[in-house]
SERO-127641 format. One record per residue: residue in one letter; x, y, z of N, C-alpha, C in turn. Coordinates in steps of 0.02 Angstrom, whole numbers, plus 50000, padded with zeros to 5 digits. Example, Ala and Ser with C-alpha at 12.3 -4.5 7.8 and 13.67 -1.06 7.14 Angstrom:
% residues 2
A506604971650390506154977550390506604983550390
S506424988850354506844994750357506455000250394
//
This chain:
% residues 702
M499265069242692498885072342682498345068842750
F498195063142760497615059942784497985058542844
D498405059142881498845057442943498345059142994
F497805062842982497355064243060496755059843043
Y496635055143009496185051743006496135044843031
N495575042143070495765034943100495915029943061
I496005022343071496435017743032495785016742986
E495145016743002494545012542956494665019142868
I494505024742898494635031242833495165030042799
S495855029042838496395028942801496455023542767
K496245017142783496215009242746495785010742674
L495145017042694494805018442634495065022442582
F495475027842590495915032042558496465027242536
K496765023442562497285017442512497075015242465
Q496375012442476495915009842444495635011842362
S495585018642384495265020842336495885023242300
E496765024842309497235025742285497385020442230
Q497315012742272497425007142229497085007142177
E496275006942185495925008442116496065011942080
M496455017042100496595022142044497285018642000
L497655015442035498505013142019498045005941974
D497545003741995497234995641954496914998141881
L496875003141891496395006541826496765010441781
H497445011741799497805015541748497935024741741
H497185024441821496885032741799497585037041808
P497605042341781498195049241824497905050841882
Y497405051841903497145055041968496605051142009
V496895051542090496195047942111495435054342142
G495075049342102494205055542088493895052142133
S493115054642123492505051742160492535044042139
E492455042542090492365033642067492835031242096
H493475030842101493815029342149493645028042200
L493605032542230493195035042333492575030142320
L492175029042283491455027442279491645017542262
L492115016442223492145009642216492545005942285
A492935011142311493235010042378492695007942427
L492165011942429491675011842488491265005142459
L491135003942407490854996942393491214992042399
K492004991442393492084984642403492224984842499
I492444991042520492594987942595492174991242641
A491414995742638491034996342692490464993442683
S490294988142734489784985342732489154987442749
D489294993742785488524997042800488335000142744
I488765003842700488545006142625488204999442584
K488654994542565488224989942529487724988242569
E487464987242634486874985542639486164990342630
V486364997442611486075001342587485935002042515
V486355001242467486384999542403486344995042368
K486274989742402485934983542382485514983242338
N484984985542377484194988642358483994989742295
Y484774993142260484804998042207485164996142146
G485294990642157485634985342127486354988842099
L486494990342157487374993842146487774991842200
T488094987742145488784983942181489404986942143
Y489844984142186490634983242171490764983942094
E490364975542077490844973442014490314975941981
T489674978041960489234981841919489564990141915
F489674995041972489925000241950490575000241906
K491054995741939491654995841920491514995541820
S491034991441802491094987141728490864992041710
E490234996941739490305004441690490715007141697
L491045008841762491435014441741492115015641693
L492155006741672492735003241624492395005541551
M491865005841552491565007041485491515015241466
V491185018941522491205023641506491885027741513
V492535026841547493175030841552493435026841507
G493585020041507494145015541498494765015641549
Q495405010941527495865010641560496495011641526
A496805014841541497395017941519497995011041504
S498455011441462498995006841456499455008241505
K499805013441519500175016141568499895017441644
K500315013241690500115014041761500315022341782
S499955025541827500545032241846500955030941889
N501455036241889501865035041962501865038042013
Y501285042242004501125046942077500345047442077
I500215050042159499565049442179499455055042199
L498885057542157498635064942176497945063942172
Y497515070542218496925067442214496505074642191
T495915073842151495715078942098495405083942163
P495265090942131495005094942200494255093442213
L493935091742164493125089642157493205082842237
L493625080042239493595073342282494075076642356
K494375079942363494615085642415494015088842437
R493565092542396492905096042419492345090542465
I492445086742418491985078242447492025076942523
I492925077442517493125073542588493035080142652
K493265087542625493145094242658492375092942686
N491965093442650491165092642663490965087442714
A491405081142693491065075142731491315077042829
T491955080542831492345081242899491865085542935
Y491705092342888491345096242951490675093542961
M490315086442889489585085842903489855080942983
A490365077142990490605073043047490605077943108
M490775083743108491255088643164490185090643194
S489835092143138488935095543160488905087643190
D488835083743177488495077343206489005075843277
K489595077443291489905076843350490385070043338
Q490325069043291490625059943283491385062143231
E491765055243237492125054843189491925052643149
L492525056143060492235054842997492115047742988
N491455046342949491585036842928491395036742866
Y491075032142839490915028942786490395035342751
K489635033842808489125034442798489325045942772
H489735047442815489655053842775490285055242730
L490555051742707490905054142622490335050642590
F490175044842588489615044342534488965048242517
I488755050142574488295055942580488665064642554
S489015064542570489465069342539489505070342460
L489665064242448489965061742365489125061442315
L488625061242362488095061542337487665066242315
E487945071642390487785077742382487945083242331
E488505081242319489105086542265488715086542195
G488305079142185488015082242120488275083642060
E488865081242041489575082542011489995075142014
G490525076341946491065071241961490835064841908
I491225061541906491335054241860490845049841906
A490885050141950490505044941999489795047442000
I489505053641991488925055641969488575052541898
R488845053641851488815051341804488635045241792
V489285039741826489005032741801488465032041849
L488175035041881487735031041931487015034541900
I487145037141860486625040941827486405037641772
G487005035341717487105030741655486805022841695
M486595021641735486625014741781485935016041796
D485555020841779484875021741796484665020841886
I485185022241934484965023141964484575030642022
D484315027842055483955034142098484345038342159
I484625041342127485035043942190484845047942239
E484245051342219483975057042252483535049842334
A483475044642286482965040442342483595037442376
M484015036542360484775032042397484865037542451
L485025043142427485205048142483484745048542549
Y484135047442531483625050142574483655043342634
D483755038642593483825030042648484465030042684
L485185034142643485575033942693485505040342770
T485015046242751484935052242789484525050042831
K484125044742824483345042642871483555041242942
E484425037542928484525034443029484685040543055
K484995044842996485335051643032484925058643058
R484265058243004483925064443050483625058743093
K483425053743118483045050843165483585053443220
T484325051143231484675052243290484765059143301
N484585063843254484725071843256484115075543292
E483525071543310483045074743357483295073743432
K483705076843441483935075643501483465078143569
L483675075943620483115076143690483445086243716
E483015090443745483505094643776483945091843846
L483725089743864484315086943922485045087943865
L485205082643815485815081143776485895089443740
E485575090943732485725097943693486125102043764
I485885103843820486095107043865486715103043920
G486695097443921487085093943952487735090043917
K488045086543947488615084143923488425076843926
N488835071543877488665065243889489395060643922
M489475060943981490115058643991490285052943972
N489805046243939490015040943921490545042243847
E490355049643829490695048443772491445050943790
L491425055443818491815060543833492535058643886
V492165051943915492725050243961493495047243919
N494015048543950494465045943907494665039143961
M494485032643920494545025743911495215023043942
E495905027543934496485026243929496705028244025
E496445032944032496515034844101496255030744169
L496585032044240496405026244275496375029444339
L495875028144394495625030044436495965024644500
I496445030244541496785022444578496565025044663
G496525018344683496325021044770495525020144788
R495165020944748494395024044761494065020444764
E494135013644785493725006644757493055006544825
K493375010144864492755011244931492235015044876
E492415022144872491785027844867491425023444805
I491845019944751491465020644705491005013444708
N491145009244736490755004544760490155006444814
Y490215010044838489765015644886489225018144837
M489435020444793489055024344741488625021144676
I488855014644690488435010044620488065007544667
E488285006444749487865001344778486935007844790
T487285014144796486555019844795486255020144741
L486645018144697486025021344634485775013244608
I485905007844640485505002444629484835001644664
R484935005544701484365005144785483585006644769
K483145004844795482405006344754482325012944773
D482305016044847482345022944862482985025644890
K482985032244887483475036344903484205036744877
N484135035344798484585029944753484905037444722
N485105043344760485555049644739486205049044762
P486745047944751487345047444783487545056044774
L487675057944836488125064244833488685063944882
L489165067944818489815067244843490165075644874
I490355071144936490505078644950491435078144986
G491745081744979492375084644990492675087944961
P493315091945004493665097144979493985099244906
A493875104644889493945104144812494655101944789
G494785097344741495485093944704495585086144734
V495155083944778495105078044804494745071244752
G494625075244706494485067444634493535067944637
K493065071544658492325069944648492185067444589
T492455071444533492105071244463492605065744454
A493095065144472493365060344418493175052144430
L492765053444525492395046644521491925044844473
V491455052144465491015050244405491185048144359
E491845048144322492205048844260492315040944276
E492525039044318492885032044317492185028744313
L491645030444335490855025244355490725025744272
A490785030744249490555030844162491095024444132
R491795023944140492095022244121491855013744142
L491615014644190491735006944213490895004244186
I490395008744175489875008544117489895004044041
N490395011144025490675008743947491045002343941
Q491484998844000491854992243992491264985644011
E490704987344034490214984944056490414980144131
K490794984044192491154979144231490544985144287
V489954985644277489354985544320488944982044330
P488494980744385487794977044393487364978244310
L486994974144314486674973244251486104979744254
S485894981044298485384986944330485824994244312
L486374991944300486644998944255486914998944200
Q487244993644173487404992544127487104997344056
N487094999544013487135003743963486705010443996
K486995012344035486805018144064487235024244043
K486925031144038487205035444005487285041844038
I487965042344096487945048144144487865054544088
I487385060844100487155065344086487545072944129
A488085075944120488275079344176487705087144127
L487615091344205486935095544176487595102844238
E487575107844180487905112444218487125118944237
M487025121044270486725127144320486575131344263
G487155134544243487385140944213486955139444119
S487235134444104486765130144036486035130844033
L485825129244109485135127244121484845135244100
V485115139044141484875145244157484805147444109
A485415147844061485395153644004484715153443952
G484675160243931484285159943894483585161343927
T483385161743990482805159644011482665167644053
K482335172444017482535177344035481735179144048
Y481245177444024480625178544056480235173844112
R479915175944149479525169844197479275165744202
G479505159244223479265154444200479665150544161
E479965155044108480465147044063481065141944098
F481235144944165481755142844186481335135244206
E480965137044236480385132244273480185125444195
E479825129944148479745124844083480275123144058
R480925123844067481425120944020481605115944070
L481655114944145481855110044201481435106644211
T480835107544198480115102644196479975099244136
K480255101144086480335097344031480995090644034
I481385092744037481995089544041481815081844096
I481535083944153481375078844218480795073944180
K480475076444124479975073144087480405069144057
E480955072044026481285065843966481825061244008
L481975063944060482245057144111481935053144115
E481115052644152480645050344164480575044044110
K480525048844036480355044343986481065038343967
N481635042243992482375038043982482655037744028
P482615031044073482705029944133483465026344124
D483585026344046484415023644057484905030744059
Y484645034944066485075042344083485165043044152
I485665044044190485925047144261486135053044266
L485785059244306485915063444297486765066544336
F487175069144314487555072844359487485079744349
I487425082744418487625089444436488405091944469
D488735094144456489195096844475489185103844519
E489635105444563489245110444595488535112244624
I488435104844624487665104344655487295110244707
H487645114044751487475117044788487095124244744
S487475125644698487145131244660486405130244613
M486185123544633485615124944613485065125244660
V485265125944735484865130244759484295135244753
N484875140744740484585148644698484535148444633
A484755142444601484575143844531483835144344507
G483895151444473483005151144435482695156844498
G482815157344556482435158344621482505166744601
A482035168444549481915176144529481345176844570
E481185182444586480695186244614479885181144595
G479615177944627478945173944602479095168544562
A479765165144577479985158544548480075155944591
I480195148444600480335143244636481005142744606
N481485140344635482215138044629482185129444603
A482825126944574482785121944550482925116444599
A482875116644659482965112044702482195110444729
D481805115944743481245113344754480945109544696
I481065111944642480635107844576481005100544570
L481635100944602481795093744566481625085144656
K481415092344702481585088344755480955080744752
P480205083544741479865076844730480045072344687
Y480275074044630480565066944574481275064144618
L481685065544657482215062344691481955058644770
A481345061544782481065057044845480635050944802
R480385050844755480075044244732480595041544687
G481215042644683481735037544632481365039244587
V481065043044535480875042744465481435043644434
I481995048044450482795048444404483035049344449
K483635048744440484495045044480484765052044450
C485265055244511485415060444505486125060244570
I486595060944520487375061444565487695069144571
G487645070444649487895076344650488625078044675
A489015081944655489545082744712489725090544732
T489935091744769489935098644809490765098844849
T490765103344884491235103344945490695103445016
T491445101745051490825100045129490735107245147
Y491175113445145490775118645152490305123245126
E490145121945064489635126345013489065117945023
Y489035113545056488525109045078488335111245133
N488685111445177488355115545246487885122145229
K488525124845195488085132745187487395131345150
F487325128545103486665128345066486495124045042
I486365116245056486195112245054485905108645125
A486465106445186486185107945256485575109645279
N485555117645267485105117845316484345116345282
D484395115445197483555112745173483585104545169
K483555104645249483105098945278483155093745222
A482465095945178482145090645131482555089145083
L482785094345070483355092444990483855087645028
A484155088945098484695084645107484625077945120
R484295075745162483815069145164483705064945093
R483445068445022483405064744972484065064244945
F484705064644966485275061744943485585057545007
E485985053144963486445047845019487195050645002
I487365052245070488155056745080488575052845077
I489335054845015489655047845017490465055845012
N490665052945083491135057245104491955055945057
V492125058445011492695057744980493205063545019
L493845059245065494135061645100494995062345047
E495445066445068496115066545024496365061545052
P496675060444995497125053844992497725053045037
T498115048045076498555047845117499055051445052
L499745054645094500225052345046500305047445025
T500375041545044500895034445015500155033244960
E499395034344976498885032644930498935039544877
T499135042944877499565050444821499925046644784
K500465044944811501175042044774501065035744730
N500455031444750500215024644717499845026944648
I499575032944660499075034744619499495037844549
L499895042444579500465045744520500885039844494
I501035035544527501595029844504501125024644452
K500455024044454500185021644401500125026144342
V500035031644377499705036744286500335040044267
K501115037144294501535041044264501685040144187
K501355034544187501475031544104501135035244068
N500715038244056500425041944034500805047344013
Y501225051844060501525057944066502225055844034
E502385048344056502995047743993503105048143925
Q502405046143899502405043743840502225051843805
H501815054943865501535061443821502465066543832
Y502635067643857503415071343877504125068543842
N503795061343812504465057843813505105058743872
L504865058743922505265058043987505405049444030
K505725049944081505985044444113505685048244199
I505025044944222504965047044268505175040544338
K505585042644373505605036344421505135036944491
G505295031344517504975030544572505195035344637
S505825037744617506225042344670505855048744669
D505765051544603505605056144575504775058044614
I504325051644620503605054444625503765055544700
N503915048944746503955052544827504305058944839
K505035061744797504915066144816504495072344807
L504275072144742503695077544706503345077644766
V503025073144787502365070944833502375074544903
D503175072444923503305076544994503465083244992
L503565085744937503875092944891503225095844931
T502645093844884502255095444869501635098444919
D501725090244949501355090345040501415095945090
K502355097245071502455102845114502645110945092
Y502365112245030502515119145018501835120244994
V501335113944976500915118744940500295114744974
Y499855122744988499405122145064498705124145058
D498635129144961497925129744958497685124744916
K497825119144905497455113944868497605106444898
K497165101444870497175095444891497495091044852
N497655085344889497925077144843497255072044823
P497465072144764497955070944732498005076744673
D497525081044677497575086544607498265092044609
K498375093144663498825096844663499535093144645
S499875085444676500225081444663500225082144609
L499715079444550499645077744482499795084944456
D499495089844481499765096144444500555100144458
V500675098044476501285098444481501825094644458
L501715089344454501915084344394502035084944340
D501305087444309501305087644260501575096444238
S501725100744287501915105544268502955105044261
V503175099444322503665098544303504035095244231
C503485091444226503585086644160503775093044092
A503225097444117503215102644056504005106744042
F504025109444110504705110844139505285109144100
V505585101544104506005098344093505865096844010
S505415096343988505405093443899505515100943874
L505385106643896505595111943874506425111643893
K506735110443917507425112143920507905107743858
K507415102943851507665098843805508165104343743
E508745098743704509015103943625508615100943590
K508165096843579507775095243526507195101543488
M506935103843566506365108943562506545114143493
Q507085115343480507455120643442507445119443383
K507675112143380507865108543302507255108543290
E506885105043313505995102243307505515109543266
K505615115743307505385121243289505915123543229
N506285122943202506635124943140506405120643072
Y506215112343107505975109343052505405109943032
Q504835112043080504105113743062504125121843028
E504685125243047504605130843021504595131142924
K505055125242915505305123142853504735119842812
I504505114642857503925110842808503335116042818
N503225120342850502475126542840502735130042772
N503495131542759503545134842688503605128042649
L503725123342636503805119542592502825116542575
K502435119442626501785115942614501455122642579
L501755129142582501385135142522501765133142456
I502515130442465502755131142395502375125342346
K502185118542395501795113842356501145117042333
E500895120842377500045123242370500015127742293
E500695132842293500755136342239500715132642179
A501255127442186501565123242128500715118542094
I500405117842136499655113142128499285117642087
R499175125342114499025130342081499295129242003
K499885130341983500015131841920500295125141893
N499905118141909499755113441885500645110441864
D500975113241897501765111841917501715105641956
Y501455099641937501475093041968502295091441976
Q502775092241950503515089041974503525092942013
K503715098142018503825103742070503535099842142
A502805099542142502285099142175502445089842204
I502795086742197502935080242205503725080542237
M504085084742203504575084242243504815088842319
T504335094942318504245096742393503865093242423
Y503485088642403503255082142460503725077242466
E504225075542432504515073042461505185076142512
L505495081142497505625085742564505175085942610
E504705086342607504255088642670504235082042713
Q504145076542656504175070042701505035067542757
R505335070842694506065067342727506005072242810
L505895080042795505985084342858505355079742932
W504815077942900504635073742961504845069142992
K505305064942948505545057842974506225060643021
K506545068043008506805069743034506695070143113
I506005074843101505395074643172505565070943227
N505425064543193505135058543226505615055443231
N506385056143225507095052543238507175056943303
L506945065043314507045066843346506835066343429
N506055063443397505775060043466505905054443508
R506425050843455506655044543462507315044543520
V507535050943518508245051743577508045049343631
K508585048043674508425044243746508185048143800
E507825046543818507515047643871507765051743918
I507695057343925507905060543987507695060644059
S507965062544119507495062044175507395067544209
I506865066344272506835073544312507455072544359
K507535079544369508135079644429507715082944485
D508005083644545507655084644616507625095544618
E508135096644585508175104744564507515106544545
D507465102744478506805103044443506195104144475
I506065099544538505435100044559505375103644621
Y506205106144632506255112444700506065118444642
Y506155118644591506075125744541505425126844546
V505135122644483504155123244489503825121944537
I503995121044608503735122544670503805129744707
S504285132344681504575139144702504235144544666
K503975139944591503745147644564503135148144554
K502745140944565502055139144576501885143144609
E502305142344704502015146544765502325150344773
N502655153144744503035161844735503365162644816
I503745154644818504265156444850505165155544838
P505465156544875506215155444859506235148444862
C506805146444839506855139544817507195137344865
P506775131144902507255127944959507825126944953
L508245123244886508995123944892509325130644882
E509135134544888509445141844890509325143344963
K509105141245021509085143845080509795143745096
K509895141945114510775138645147511115144245112
N511155145845056511445151145032511055158345048
L510605157445060510405164845091510395168045154
I510435162845188510815161145267511295163745275
K511895161745241512385164745236512465170045211
N512265171445171511995181345152511865185245200
L511395181945245511115184045309511515184845379
E511995180345372512635180445420512925187145418
T513275187045356513585195245321513305198545344
T512815200945307512295206945331512385209245391
L512125203745432511805205345490512615209645537
K513195204845523513845206445557513955213245542
K513765217045483513945221445450513435227545477
K513035224745498512565229245496512285231645575
I512305226545611512105226045693512845227145728
Y512945229745769513365232745819513295230345892
G513985226545903513815223645974513365217445999
E513155212545936512775209145962512875203345923
D513405201945912513725194145888513395189245915
E513385189546006513215183846012512315183145984
V511975185946002511365186445968511255183045877
I511705186845844512015184445787512035175145769
T512365174345807512635171345793512085163845811
E511795165345871511135160245890510785160545825
V510475166645812509995165945746509925163745699
I510715164145681511025159845617511055151445638
K511235150045697511195142545690510615139945702
V510135145445742509295142045740509015140745661
L509295144345623508925144445552509245140645504
K509885138945543510165132945492510005127045524
D509895127245593509545119445615508645119345592
K508375122945572507765123145575507425124445508
I507895126845454507465131745395507245124945353
M507255117045335507325113745307506635107745327
I506485109145388506165105545429505495105845409
N505195111945415504535116345429503945109945455
D504125109445520503605106045572503365111145597
K503555116445608503275119845654503515129045661
P503375133945654503725140245641504415141145647
I504925142345637505245146245675505325152945704
S505355152245774505095158445827505755159645865
F505845166545884506395169745916505705174745969
I506215174146024505965181846067506715187046075
F506625192646055507085195446051506925200546118
N507255201446150507205207046235507835210446241
G507385216146257508225221846262507625227046248
S508145233946271507775239146319507675243346231
K507345249646235507125250746175507705254346133
G507805252946073508485256246021508865253246009
V508885245446036509465240546043509365238045965
G508965239445931508965234745875508475229945860
K507935229845901507585222945889507165222245834
T507065227145808506575228045763506855227645685
Y507465231245697507995233145647508325225345625
I508415221745689508815214145641508075210845616
S507565211845643507035205945627506875209745538
H506945215245536506805217445444507425215545407
I508025214845441508505213245392508425205045373
I508225201545448508135194645409507625194245374
N507035197045359506465195645294506735196445231
E507185203445237507425204845178507925200545146
E508385199745173508845192645157508315187445159
L508075185145175507825177745172507155178145127
K507025184045091506675186145032505795183845046
Q505715185545109505055186145139504485188345122
N503795187445136503415190145149503185196245208
L503015200545240503205203345305502455204845331
I502335201445371501685202545417501775207145494
K501715213345511501765214845558501095217445614
L501315213845684500565213445737501025216445777
D500465223845820500425227245883500165224045901
F500235220445981499775215246002499545223646050
A499595228346021499195236646078498645237646045
E498625233145971497985234345950497345228845973
Y497485222945999497205216146011497275216546095
Q496885221246106496945222646199496335218346220
T495745218646186495295216446198494895207446139
D494705203446210494385198546169494315197946097
A493825200446096493415202046017494015204545950
S494345205845997494865210145959495295203145893
V495185197345929495565191045898495145191845819
S494555191645829494215192245768494495194445704
K495085199345723495335205645663495875199245633
L496055193245670496525190845625496365183045618
I495775180445643495495174845615494965176145583
G494645180245596493845182845547493305183745602
S492645183745588492215183545634491545178445627
T491125175245690490925169645677490405169945630
A490195163545611489795165545545488835167845578
G488705174745539488065177445571488445184645603
Y488755185145619489245193445645489465195945566
I489325201545576489615207545535490245205045544
G490405204645457491145205445448491385198345436
Y490945192645442491095187445403491515184045374
D491325187945324491655185845238492085192445211
D492325194245271492865201045251493305197745275
E493925199545204494795196145218495015198645275
V495415193445301495865195045371496285192645348
L496705196745415497545195045386497905188645378
I497635184645421497955177845443498035175045354
N497455176445302497225174845255497895175245199
N498245181445217498755183245192499195176545166
L499285172145215499695166345214499595162245179
K498985161445161498685154745097499035156045039
Y499415163645030499595164744971500235168344980
N500465169445035501195171045053501525165745092
P501285158245100501645152145153502305155745187
Y502895159145145503465160445176503315169245191
S503275168945245503175177245283503385177645362
T503795181645378503875182445436503475187545481
I503545184745522502775185445568503215192245632
I503285199645626503555202145699502945206645726
I503065204345788502455207045858502715210545899
E502415215745909502915221645936502235220346006
N502455223146055501905224746132501805217946131
Y501955214246159501575206746148501245207746225
E501695211846269501245210946341500625213546360
Y500535219346283499875221946277499015218346272
G499455211546222499005209846194498385205246232
S497715202846204497175199846281497435192946272
K497035191546331497175184346334496985178946295
E496655181646250496315176946177496895176546140
I497145182046117497665183846064498405180146074
K498545181346153499195177546185498915169346154
K498285168046184498265158546164498185155346099
L497945162846067498065160645981498795157845974
L499245164545985499895162445983500265157445996
E499945155146065500425149546106500185144846037
Q499575143346019499325137846003499765138645920
I499875142745889500245144045821500905142145843
L501125142245900501955139945906501925133445935
K501525130745940501375122545974501265120045913
E500835120445875500475115945814500865119045752
G501055123945747500985128545677500365127545643
M499835127545656499285126445619498715129945671
I498135133945627497515135745670496805135145608
K496255135445626495805139545574495465143645611
N495355148045514495005151945552494355152245555
A493985156745560493155156945548492805152745519
K493025152045462492635147745396492795140245427
G493445138845460493525129645465494035129345432
E494485135145383494965132745346495635132145379
D496155127245348496725124545403497145131545359
I497465136445416498035140545397498625137045429
S499075136545394499935136745422500415140345412
F500655139745472501115146745491501715139245490
K501895134445458502285128945484503045132845406
N502985136945374503645140645324503665147545343
T503305149845420503515156845441504065157145500
I504135161645485504695164345564504455170445601
I504295169345667503935170945709504275175245752
I504545181445744504955184845796504385189945841
I504635189045919504325193845961504675198446010
N504815204345978504925207946026504625211646087
T505085210846147505025211446208505235217546248
N505325218246296505625224146351505525223446420
V505775215946450505815215446498506415212146532
K506465215446601506975212846635506995210246695
R507535206646720507535199746781507815204946838
I507695203846902507675209146941507865203647017
N508735204647008508855202847050509065203547110
K508995199647177508925200447251509685196847262
V509565197947334510355197047359510165188847384
G510845184347378510795177647384510615175147328
F510155166347345510115164847283509325167147249
N509145170147274508445170247262508405175247187
Q508165174447147507815177547080507345178947059
E506985182847065506335182447016506295184546970
L505685182846930505275187446864504975194246880
N505075200946840504445202846864503885201046835
N503375206746839502705204646808502705201546728
N503215208546707502885206846618503355201046588
L503935196446624504125190646618503825184246625
E503445187346700503065181146725502615181246660
E502375184446647501865183946586502025179146522
I502485182146488502845177246445503185170346463
S503285168946536503635162746539503475155946494
E502605156846495502445151046443502595148446364
L502615158646357502995157046295503615158446297
I503995157746312504665158246323504815149646317
D504375145446339504525136346335504485135646270
N504065138246231503815135346156504055140546111
V504525144046108505005148346051505545144246043
D505935144345986506425141745987507115143946018
K507145149846038507655155246062507395161746095
L507555161646149507515169446186508275172046184
L508225177146160509055181746152508855190146186
N509345188146232509355196146272509945200046229
F509475205546206510165211246183510415213846226
K511145217046218511525220546283511225228346260
N511355232046298511285236446323511675242946274
I511625247446250512155249046208512835252346250
T513255252046230513825255246261514165261446227
K514595264146257514855270846246515295266946189
D515855261846176516205257246123515875258346091
I515015253846092514705252346027514665260445965
V514385263946012514215269345987514685274045967
L515275275345982515995275845943516155272145879
K516195266445886516365263445823515565266045781
Y515055265745795514685266945742514615272545705
L515145278145752514905284645737515695285045679
K516125281045705516725283345654516575278845581
D516135272145596515885267445534515635273745485
L515265278045512515005284545463515265291845444
N515985290445477516395295345478516195304445509
Y515855300145580515765306245615516355306345657
T516475313345704516865311445748516605309845818
S517065310145860516725306145918516505311845961
D516575317445944516205323845987515655322346000
L515155319345932514685320245920514225315746002
I514765311946008514345306846074514155311746128
T514255317746153514215321246187513485324046189
K512965322946131512425327646113511805321346117
I512345313646127511665308346105511495306446189
D510825304546207510645300946267510665291146230
Y511065289746227511065283146208510955277946245
E510895279046321510755274346381509825274846362
K509525279046350508905279746373508545277646317
Y508735280146255508565279046192508755274546123
G509445273746145509695268446093509865271246024
F510045265245979510215268245934509645274345891
K508945273445912508385278145870508815285645902
N508825287945949509325294245971509975293545926
I510205291145917510805291645867510805293245819
N510445289045782510095290945712509815296545683
K509415299545745509255307745756509565311545757
I510115311645796510595316245801510915315945727
V510985310445713511735311845649511185315445602
K510645313945586510425316645529510115323345575
E510015326245597510065333945632510735336845626
Y511245334345630512025334945628512095336345546
K511805331845494512025330545451511455338045397
L511115338145411510685343045419510835351845407
T511185352445477511605357745489512195360645476
N512545354945452513205355345425513305354945356
//
């Protein structure tokens, strides 16, 4: 019953049971709880000694009033009154945001106002009301909370002391150095989302708790304040300013508090309604004088957008750049914290698992930063693997049986059938023992396919291990559906097999050939068989230099700056096939952009965000020819000269053959049409487009 309480309270309940057994009483009641409190709770003994109440005097009076049985009880059962006392004490502890302690139980016992313990105390002429007042005096004093503590959260209390922050000594030391300065002692942590800015502040709270900081920072409390909580409920003009000013005054009177504002850019406009000033304007003078200490955290983009423009606000903070850790640092972080995941999931995580996981996460997850994204994937992989354990179903069955036994036990107690209740309790304990034995089974380990599967599910991409099978299917499908281009198909498959797992640059092709030979058709088949997202670009729509904004977005200050742009689709669908038509019509700017993509595999959009093309397949469809002259001279026509630099950057230039009569006859035969139909087809000029049109018309008329 009391498995969920801390060690001190569990010992107290055991002592209460022992008092019952020593006195040969049939039940554990309020009197036995009071005996245990008077025996082992030093803070209770300190309060009650002024009233002449001690363990010895109370036990002596109890024996006189109740007496002692001759036979010791074989069972331990708690009275309903004692259960109610414990329940009320638990609620009291929850309202105080504390763990259940001795005082909560003693106050609950006295407030109950009935039971053998109260009767004995009354018989001893002890002033229960005065004793209760002395016990709650300190509690009332601590309940007079500051507005800051009502709205904010004390990070020193909330921080997990078992967690570790690895590889951030430089930033931590810089933050401590800034906080102990005389002036400009407000650190501002800047970095991309997920690099661990909030974790740095949590680590500082841990160091303060462990007294591993300079004397001037010891006993400090870091209070996290959210602007949403600060603004909430301030519906009338002036209420927000009044609340914030009150909090600042509290910080002035209590220098042991350090303010932490996550997403600090939100305070620039917080409370800034018509006729009011915002939170930043109110805080500026106090930050400048060093009256209060404030730690802020925000992303680089939001700092530049909201804070950097306000020079007066920006100069009041000391900037601490929190950079994304390298892959080696990320691996060290995960190796140091993997023990926590092993204990939680009962798994074995090897160093090679960490290396594989970090490498694959960096390769396939682009919209987040390390170490957050690697920790997220590690947690997901552990959860996925633990769900595969056979013991999960057994544990579920045992838990259902335990729940049923609890209902039976409660029903038996209500009917005073204690013999049945005891038997049910024993069965329940046996099942708990079986569950504990299940948790001691041999640890299982993580496999590479588990990591691949979780990443593919999280990022909405085909599992990398399945790619080779997809390419095999692609080769079969292409040879079945494409006529007369076996050499092109062989080259496409060869490039895909060689480069599909490398992912340092996009896989790229130029499909060159006359109209209607199947360049676009083969591009669509590649996309469908590899299960990728499709993006089509017609460079005829990008003939002016300004049209490049349709792809990467407008420059800040121009219309459409915040609009969604085409390449942002790649942030959520990194595995895409990009088909480019009419390349020769594109502007110089759009062609330069394409060349950069082919060379580097990355570009930046108008907001400065990195957009990766490393997992894409780029297919450029063109219709250019070589002009052969007499002798050894061979020149390129104007169109091919324009793409000559592009040819150097793609993986393969593939020339499609013109359609011949034999190819058309084979195609018609496979469709079960007679060869006479070929006389109606102008395949030399229009290719398969004309063939399909004639076939469709023939099908409708016959």
